[in-house]
C-alpha positions as CSV (number, residue, x, y, z in Angstrom):
1,M,23.1,20.1,-10.5
2,K,20.3,19.9,-13.2
3,N,16.7,19.9,-11.9
4,F,15.1,17.2,-14.0
5,L,11.6,18.5,-13.1
6,E,12.2,22.0,-14.5
7,D,10.0,21.2,-17.5
8,L,7.0,21.0,-15.1
9,I,7.4,24.7,-14.2
10,G,4.4,26.6,-15.6
11,K,2.6,23.5,-16.7
12,A,-1.2,23.5,-16.2
13,V,-2.3,20.4,-14.4
14,L,-5.7,19.1,-13.4
15,V,-5.8,16.4,-10.7
16,T,-9.2,15.0,-10.2
17,G,-10.0,13.7,-6.7
18,S,-7.3,15.8,-5.2
19,S,-8.8,17.0,-1.9
20,T,-7.6,14.0,0.1
21,G,-5.3,11.0,-0.1
22,I,-3.1,10.3,-3.1
23,G,-4.6,13.1,-5.2
24,A,-3.9,15.7,-2.5
25,A,-0.3,14.6,-2.2
26,V,0.1,14.6,-6.0
27,A,-1.5,18.0,-6.4
28,I,0.8,19.5,-3.7
29,A,3.9,17.9,-5.3
30,F,3.0,19.4,-8.7
31,G,2.6,22.8,-7.1
32,Q,5.9,22.5,-5.3
33,A,7.5,21.6,-8.7
34,G,6.2,24.9,-10.2
35,A,3.1,23.7,-12.0
36,K,-0.2,25.5,-12.0
37,V,-2.6,23.1,-10.4
38,A,-6.4,22.8,-10.6
39,V,-7.4,21.0,-7.4
40,H,-10.7,19.1,-7.6
41,C,-13.1,18.2,-4.8
42,N,-16.6,17.0,-4.7
43,K,-17.9,16.7,-1.1
44,S,-14.6,17.5,0.6
45,R,-14.4,21.2,-0.1
46,A,-12.8,22.2,3.2
47,E,-10.0,19.6,2.5
48,G,-9.6,20.9,-1.0
49,E,-9.2,24.4,0.3
50,K,-6.4,23.1,2.5
51,V,-4.6,21.6,-0.5
52,V,-4.9,24.9,-2.4
53,A,-3.5,26.7,0.7
54,A,-0.6,24.3,0.9
55,I,0.3,24.9,-2.7
56,A,0.1,28.7,-2.3
57,G,2.1,28.4,0.9
58,A,4.9,26.8,-1.1
59,G,4.8,29.6,-3.6
60,G,2.7,27.8,-6.2
61,T,-0.4,28.6,-8.1
62,A,-3.7,26.7,-7.6
63,V,-7.4,27.0,-8.1
64,L,-10.2,24.9,-6.5
65,L,-12.8,23.3,-8.7
66,S,-15.7,21.2,-7.6
67,G,-18.0,18.7,-9.3
68,D,-19.2,15.2,-9.5
69,V,-17.0,13.4,-12.0
70,C,-19.5,10.5,-12.2
71,R,-21.4,12.8,-14.5
72,S,-19.8,13.2,-17.9
73,A,-20.8,16.8,-18.2
74,E,-19.3,17.6,-14.9
75,A,-16.0,16.0,-15.8
76,K,-15.9,18.0,-19.0
77,R,-16.6,21.2,-17.1
78,L,-13.6,20.6,-14.9
79,V,-11.3,20.3,-17.9
80,D,-12.9,23.4,-19.5
81,E,-12.5,25.4,-16.2
82,T,-8.9,24.4,-15.9
83,V,-8.3,25.8,-19.4
84,A,-10.2,28.9,-18.5
85,A,-8.1,29.4,-15.4
86,F,-4.7,28.7,-16.9
87,G,-5.1,29.2,-20.7
88,R,-4.3,25.5,-21.4
89,I,-4.1,22.0,-19.9
90,D,-0.8,20.2,-20.1
91,V,-1.4,17.3,-17.7
92,L,-4.6,15.5,-16.8
93,V,-4.4,13.3,-13.8
94,N,-7.4,11.0,-13.6
95,N,-7.2,10.2,-9.9
96,A,-10.8,10.4,-8.8
97,G,-12.1,6.9,-7.9
98,G,-13.0,4.6,-5.1
99,L,-14.2,1.3,-3.8
100,V,-17.6,2.6,-2.8
101,K,-18.0,-0.3,-0.4
102,R,-16.9,-3.9,-0.1
103,T,-19.7,-6.4,-1.1
104,P,-19.8,-10.1,-1.8
105,P,-20.4,-10.9,-5.4
106,E,-24.0,-12.0,-4.8
107,D,-24.8,-8.5,-3.5
108,N,-23.5,-6.7,-6.6
109,D,-26.8,-5.3,-7.8
110,D,-27.2,-3.1,-10.8
111,A,-27.2,0.2,-8.8
112,F,-24.0,-0.7,-7.1
113,V,-22.3,-1.8,-10.3
114,D,-23.4,1.4,-12.0
115,A,-22.0,3.5,-9.1
116,V,-18.6,1.9,-9.2
117,M,-18.4,2.0,-13.0
118,D,-19.4,5.7,-13.1
119,L,-16.8,6.6,-10.5
120,N,-13.9,4.6,-11.8
121,I,-14.6,4.3,-15.6
122,R,-17.0,7.0,-16.8
123,S,-15.0,9.7,-15.0
124,V,-11.8,8.7,-16.7
125,V,-13.3,8.3,-20.2
126,A,-15.2,11.6,-19.9
127,A,-12.3,13.7,-18.6
128,S,-9.9,12.2,-21.1
129,R,-12.4,12.8,-23.9
130,A,-12.8,16.5,-22.9
131,A,-9.0,17.0,-22.8
132,I,-8.2,15.5,-26.2
133,P,-9.3,18.5,-28.3
134,Y,-7.2,20.8,-26.3
135,F,-4.2,18.5,-26.5
136,A,-4.7,18.2,-30.3
137,Q,-4.8,22.0,-30.7
138,Q,-1.6,22.3,-28.5
139,K,0.0,19.4,-30.2
140,S,1.1,18.1,-26.8
141,G,-0.4,16.7,-23.6
142,N,-0.2,14.1,-20.9
143,I,-2.7,11.8,-19.3
144,I,-1.9,9.9,-16.1
145,T,-4.6,7.7,-14.6
146,T,-4.6,6.1,-11.2
147,G,-5.0,2.3,-11.6
148,S,-4.6,-0.2,-8.8
149,V,-2.8,-3.4,-7.8
150,A,-6.4,-4.7,-7.7
151,G,-6.5,-4.3,-11.5
152,R,-3.6,-6.7,-11.7
153,N,-4.5,-9.4,-9.1
154,G,-8.3,-9.1,-8.8
155,G,-8.3,-7.2,-5.5
156,G,-9.2,-8.2,-1.9
157,P,-12.4,-9.5,-0.4
158,G,-15.6,-7.8,-1.6
159,A,-13.8,-5.8,-4.3
160,S,-14.6,-7.7,-7.5
161,I,-16.3,-4.8,-9.3
162,Y,-13.7,-2.2,-8.2
163,A,-10.9,-4.5,-9.3
164,S,-12.6,-5.0,-12.7
165,T,-12.9,-1.3,-13.2
166,K,-9.2,-0.8,-12.6
167,G,-8.5,-3.6,-15.1
168,F,-10.4,-1.4,-17.5
169,V,-8.3,1.6,-16.6
170,H,-5.1,-0.3,-17.3
171,T,-6.3,-1.5,-20.7
172,F,-7.8,1.9,-21.6
173,T,-4.5,3.5,-20.8
174,K,-2.7,1.3,-23.3
175,S,-5.4,1.8,-26.0
176,L,-5.5,5.6,-25.5
177,A,-1.7,5.8,-25.7
178,K,-1.8,4.3,-29.2
179,E,-4.7,6.5,-30.3
180,L,-3.2,9.8,-29.1
181,V,0.5,9.3,-29.9
182,G,-0.1,11.3,-33.2
183,H,-1.0,14.3,-31.2
184,N,2.2,14.1,-29.2
185,V,0.3,12.9,-26.1
186,R,1.6,10.4,-23.7
187,V,-0.8,8.2,-21.7
188,N,0.3,6.2,-18.6
189,A,-1.1,4.9,-15.3
190,V,0.1,4.5,-11.8
191,A,-1.0,1.4,-10.0
192,P,-0.8,1.8,-6.2
193,G,-0.7,-1.1,-3.8
194,V,-2.3,-0.9,-0.4
195,I,-1.9,2.8,0.6
196,E,-2.9,4.3,4.0
197,T,-5.5,6.9,2.8
198,P,-9.2,7.5,3.4
199,F,-9.8,5.0,0.6
200,H,-9.1,2.2,3.2
201,A,-11.4,3.7,5.9
202,S,-13.6,0.6,5.6
203,T,-10.7,-1.9,5.6
204,T,-10.4,-3.6,8.9
205,D,-7.1,-3.7,10.9
206,A,-7.1,-7.5,10.4
207,M,-7.3,-7.1,6.6
208,K,-4.5,-4.5,6.7
209,E,-2.3,-6.9,8.7
210,A,-3.0,-9.6,6.2
211,F,-2.1,-7.3,3.3
212,K,1.1,-6.2,5.1
213,K,2.2,-9.8,5.3
214,G,2.2,-10.1,1.6
215,I,4.3,-7.0,1.0
216,P,8.1,-7.6,1.0
217,M,8.8,-4.1,2.3
218,G,6.8,-5.0,5.4
219,R,4.5,-1.9,5.5
220,L,1.6,-0.3,3.8
221,G,2.3,2.7,1.6
222,T,1.7,6.4,2.1
223,A,0.3,8.9,-0.3
224,E,3.7,10.5,-0.4
225,D,5.2,7.2,-1.6
226,L,3.3,7.7,-4.9
227,V,4.1,11.3,-5.9
228,G,7.4,10.5,-7.5
229,A,5.7,8.2,-10.0
230,Y,3.3,10.9,-11.1
231,L,5.9,13.6,-11.4
232,F,8.2,11.2,-13.4
233,L,5.4,10.3,-15.9
234,A,4.5,14.0,-16.2
235,S,8.0,15.1,-17.1
236,D,8.9,15.0,-20.8
237,T,12.6,15.2,-19.8
238,L,12.4,12.1,-17.6
239,A,9.7,10.1,-19.3
240,G,9.5,11.5,-22.8
241,Y,9.8,7.9,-24.3
242,V,7.3,6.4,-21.9
243,T,3.7,5.8,-23.0
244,G,1.1,3.1,-22.5
245,Q,2.7,1.9,-19.3
246,I,1.3,0.8,-15.9
247,L,3.8,1.9,-13.2
248,D,3.4,-0.3,-10.1
249,V,4.1,1.3,-6.7
250,N,3.3,-1.4,-4.1
251,G,6.3,-2.2,-2.0
252,G,6.9,-5.4,-3.9
253,Q,3.4,-6.8,-3.2
254,L,3.1,-7.6,-6.9
255,M,5.9,-7.8,-9.4
256,P,4.3,-8.2,-12.9
């Protein structure tokens, strides 16, 4: 039986925000598929080392990079270090991001807005910008960014700025797909629903139950529920004619 993910073997992949949660699961899955993976952490170095160990334990190749992607220079450095480690970069997964905290709209001061935008927008723009010259030189590349169901429906209580940044991510994905198609680069996004990861550490049990009631599959998602979407989009064999798309993985919570 043909292995449709064979084209991922040997690919150089950078997954930002991959020490925990969705990013960790995605990084491990790429490693298991035979890709060479740059695992990224910021404050969670010990967790990042565990992800690298898991990939190595499965026979894969991985390096651990650290840096604050809220700073454009740091995001660029991560891309450059991936190329230094593997000789190229084939897939950039812009996964780093977060809610920061839930706040009512009247408390969204400038410092908070800047923090959320730096984490969810600036990091994506900066890392993508840094990867483009390498992709252009290689005449191939792939960008997959983590969006959110919040970017589709406005998000839950206290998440207006976060949801808006994910709306940006969705639109940026489509725009970048058009801009980079001439370099043989595909650009897509995965929009998770409510996933049980450290992201939802501040979400109360009551809120989770309320979310669950709106999900036809009757449960919250897991990080492992997401990995297939990323591998699919990264594979030229499976998704070679797919670009500018937002792939929703939410248990039926939203069907755009």
